[in-house]
N, C-alpha and C positions, 0 to 999 in steps of 0.2 A: 457499444461499450468499449472503450479505449483499453489498450494494454496498461497504461498509468493506472487507470481504476481499478483494474485486476489487481495489479501488482500491490496497490495499497490495501486491497481486500485481503491478499494472501498475507501480507504482512502482520495484519490483524489477526489471523487465524493459522498459526503455526502446526496445526494438525494437517492441514492441506500438505505441507512440506514433509510431514512424517508419512502420509499415505504415499507420496512420490518416493520417498526413500526406500518404503517397504515394498516397493514395486506392485502397489496395488491399482495405482493409476498414473498417468503421465500428465506432465503439466499442459500439454496440448488439450488433452481431454478436460481437464480441470477449465482451461479458458473457454472452450467451447460450451460447458455447462453454464458457466458464469455468463457468457454471451446469449446463450439462449432463454435461461431462467432469471437471472439477476442474482441480486445478494440475499433476498429475503425469500427464497423457495425452500421448499423442504427437501430438496434434492441434497443440501448441505448435510442434513441431519446426520447421516451415516459419517460423516467425516469429523464432525464436531462432536466427538465422544467427550463426556465428563470424565473427571478423575475418577479412577476405580475405586470403589467403596471398599471398606475394611472388611465387609462380610464377603466380598467375592473374593478378597485375598485369603481369607480365612478358608473359603471353599476350596479354592486352588491347593492350599496347603493339605487339607483333608483328602483331596482328590490324590494328591502325590503319596501320602502316608497309606492310603488304601492298595496303591500299586506296589508296595513293598512287599517282597516275598519274605515272611518271617522266619521261614525254615533256612534260607541262606543267610539271613542276618543271625540266627542261633548257630549254625555251623561255623561262622566265621568267628564269633566270640568264643566258641569252644575251643578252636584252633588257636586263637590268641591266648587263651588262658593256658592250654597245653605248652606253648612257647614260653610263656612267663615262668611257668613251674619247673620247666626244663632249665631255663637261664638260672633260676634260684637255686636249683639242685647243684648246678656246676659251680656256681658262685660258693655255695657251701661246702662243697667237697674240696675246693681250693683252699679254703680257710682252716678246714679240719683235717687237713692231711696227716695221717699217721705214719708216714714214710719216714723212715730214719734219715736223717742227714748223714752223708758221708764224713766220718771224723778225719781231720787232718792232725797228722802227728809232726811236730816239729822235728826238723833234723839237726842232729847236733852240729855245732860249727866246725868241729875238727873232721868232720867225715866227708869225704869227697867221692863222688861217683862209685858208690856202693863199695867201699873199701871193707 
């Protein structure tokens, strides 16, 4: 089999390029498989994967959720709630301060340098 027929075969199946990019196999190995087995062999089944179904995507999400440590999440949420409460308290204290303002007394026009 020629290189040109292999190239046209590889163009029809972009999964082969993905396998090479993911370092699962080299182009040389793919060409050797093509040369030995041809286009219609079951050797290609592991490279021609179908689109991932939504069931497996949901399964991946469920697996990820199972790996989450809920105690850590709870502690993080409690820490954030404490920080928000502290900020709220500071904001309320600044608006409700009962600290008397310094009074300013106007100085008479005729008085200079503490006469």
